[in-house]
N, C-alpha and C positions, 0 to 999 in steps of 0.2 A: 158454302163449303169453306172450311178453313184449312189451308195447307201449312203444315208446320215443318220448317226446315230442320235438318238434322242437328241434334244435340244429344247428349247421353241422357237416357231417359228412365230408368226402369219403371218409374211410375207414370212416365209420360205417355206410353202406349195406351194405358188404360183410360187416359183422359183425352185421347185423340178424338177430335170431332170433325170428321170429313163426311159430308152428307152423301147418302146414296140417292142419286137423282133419278127422275123418271127416264127410262132408257130412250135414247134418240136413235134414229136409224143410222147404221154404219154400213157403207157399201161393202158387200161381201167380196172376197177375192174371186176373180174370174179365171184364175189359172188352175187347170186340173192336170195332174200327172197321172196317167193311166198305167197301172202296174202291168208288167209283162207276165202273162199267165195268171191263172187263178190259184191263190194260195189255198192250202188245205186247212181244215178246221184246226188241226194240231198246230200248224204254223201260226194261224191267227190267234189261237189261245195263248201261245207262247208270247206273242207281242202284247196281248192284253195283260198277261201276268207280269211282264216287264214294267208296265205302267202302274199297276195297282200295288199297294203295299203287300209284302209277303205275309200271309196269314195262314194259320192252320185251318183245316176244313170245318172246325167247330167254332169259327169266329165270323161275325158279320162285318161287312165294310162300314166304316163310319160315314155318315152323311148329315147334311143340314135338315132339320125339321122346322126351324124357325126362319123368319124372313132374313135373307142375306143382305147385309149392309156393308158394302165395300168402303174402305178408307185407305187413303194414300198419304204418305209422309215423305218429304225429301225431294219433291219435284216442283216445278212451277205450277201455278194454279191451272192454266189451260191443259197442260199435260196430265196433271193429276185428275182433273175432271173428265178428260177423255178416257182414262183408264177406269175410273169409277163407272162411267156410263156403259162402257163395253162389258165389264164384268156383270153389270145388271142385265144387259141384253142376253148374255150367255146363260145366266141363271134363269131368266124368264123363259128362254127357249126350251129348257128342260123341265119346266113346270114348277120351279121354285118361286116362292114369293120374294119380292124385293122390298127392302125397307123404305119407308117414307123419308123425304129430306129431313135431316137433323137427327136421324136414328143413331144409336150407339154402334160404331163399327165393330163387326165381328169377323170380317175377312180383311185383314190389314196388310197392306203392301208397304214395306219400309225400304227406302233407298238410302243406303248408308255408305260411309267411306270403306268400312271393312266388315263384311257380313259375318265372317268367322269370329272376329273379336266381339262383335255385338252379341252373338249367341253365347259366347263364353261369359260375357259380363252378366247377361240375363241369368245364365245357369248358376253363376256364383251367388247372385242375390236371391235366386229362387222365388221370384214373384209369381203371381197367378198365370202370367203368360207362358210359363214352362212347368206349371204345377204337375201336369200329367206325364212329364217326360222323365224317364229313368236316366241314370248316369250313362248307361249304354246308349240310350236314345240320343242324348246330347252329343256323345262322341260320334255317333253316326251322322248326325246333322252337321256338326262342325267339319267332318271329314268328306262331306259331299264334294265332288269335283266341280270346278267351274265357278261362276260368279254368283250363284244363288243357292239358298238353302231354305227349307220350309218345314212346317209341322202343323198338326192340328191338335187341339185340346178337345177330348170327347168324353162324355159321360155315359155310363151304362144305364139303360132304361129297360123295363120289362117290354115285351113285344107290343103291348098296348100303350106304352108310354109312361107307365108309372115309375116313380123314383124308387129305387131299391132301398131296403133297410140296410143299416150298417151294423155288423156284428161287433163284439167287444174288441176284436182285432182290427177293425176298420175295413174289413172285406165286405164288398157289396153282396147282399143276399137277395135274390129275386125268386119269389115263390109264384109259379104259374104251372099250368098243366104241361105235361111233357112235350118236348119237341122231337125233331128227327134230324137226319143228316143235312137236309136242305132247308128246313124251317125250324129255326132255333128259338129258344125260350127268351132271348133278350136281343136288344139292338144297341148300337152305339151312336149317340147323337153328337154331332159336332157343335160345340158351344163357341169356339173361336178357331180361326185359322190364321197363320202368320207366314208371310213370304218376305224374306229378307234378301235384298239384291245389292251387290256392289255398285256404287255410282259409276265406276269405270265401265261396267258392263252394260249400262243402259244408254250410253252416249251414242247418238245417231240411230237409235232404234225407233221404229214406229210404235206409238202407244198401243195399237191393236195387238202387236206381238207380245208386248209386256203384259197386257191385260189377259190375253188368252193363256199365256203361260201361268200367270197367277191364278186364273180360274181353274186350270187343271191341277195345280198344286193344292189349292185351297178347298175346292168343292169335292174332290174325290181322294184327297191325300196322295196325289200322284207322285211317283218317285222318279226324278230325272236321272239319277245315277244308273238305274236299271233300264232306262228307256232311251238311251242315247242313239236314236235311230231317226232317219228322216221321215219315218211314218208318223211321228208325233211332235207336237209343239214343244214337248218336254226336252227335245234335243237343243233348244235355244238355251243360251247361257252356259253350255258345256264347253270345255276347252276345245278350241279348233273346230267348233261346230258351225260357224256362221256361213261357211261355204255351201252347206246343205240343209240347214235348219229351216223348217217352214216358217212363214211369216204370220200365219194364223192357224186356227184349229184345223186339223185334218179330219178326214172321214173316220179314221180310227178313233181319234179323240172324241168326236161327237157321239160315236157309238158307245164309247166307254161312259161318257157323261149320262147319256140317256139310259144306258143299262143299269148303272148304279142307282139311278133315281126312279126306276120303274119298279112296280110291285112293292112288296112289304119290306120294311127295313130290317127284318130279322132273318132274311135269306142268307145262307152261308156264302162266303166269298167264293167257294168252289162252284156253287150253282150259278152265281152271278157271272163269273168269268165264262162259263159255258154258254149262257144265254147271250152275252155280248158277242162272242165269237160267231155264234149262229146268225145273229142279226147282221153282223158285219159282212158275212159272206154273201148276203143278199144284194149288197150294194155294188160289188164288182169293181170298184175303183178307189184309189187313194188320192185324196185332194190335198194339196199343200199350197203354201204361199209362193213357191218357186217352181 
């Protein structure tokens, strides 16, 4: 693994070479916070909707279909390796393939002095790292509260994985048999995910908390600004959240991860959210790091 310390990069990210290692065991948290009372399906669904990106019913959630290769820039070698290993473990637990050592990173964690300024500079140069983000997307990313911001770059594929044709106007055209409200005619494949965190925000944090946060942001395009609740690791790096933020993935987080990556990739976001809520209700408890 090569750990590259912060410098301004716009082409540097693409050449980052931090190997995805074979996952090694990490002791799980043994602290469980049992929720008082059983939440309703409506309440759980609301929590799930706060974590996942807001999409219309005719949109599928983006997810990885290629091996996940974590990369870290801006930390010491041992800390970076611990984060890489942990993200690999999380990916493996939900059935994703993990890249071999030396693979090209596609889930990249950047520790920088100023995450907002970094995103702005990337947007100004418009490299491939933000090619799929509109100006509105960039404004949303920059405006995220707290110490971290993230986004995914995703390509549209037919539901069986074929690359769509591009019309004269550049719009993707997918020709397949008709879909319905829950099974769509296309899917969205993540080709790269970026998690950018202020260096001031990671001081004193356990690598597992950083890695689990990055996994939720990168693997399911989780939105921290909408999920600032103790029920999710996504409350880490939010303003004034450290008194209650979990130190590792919660039961809700794990159900979201498993739900997004179960079944076919062309399921509508609405259908996936309902399935996750139903699965979560079977567990009956919320586990966190505190």
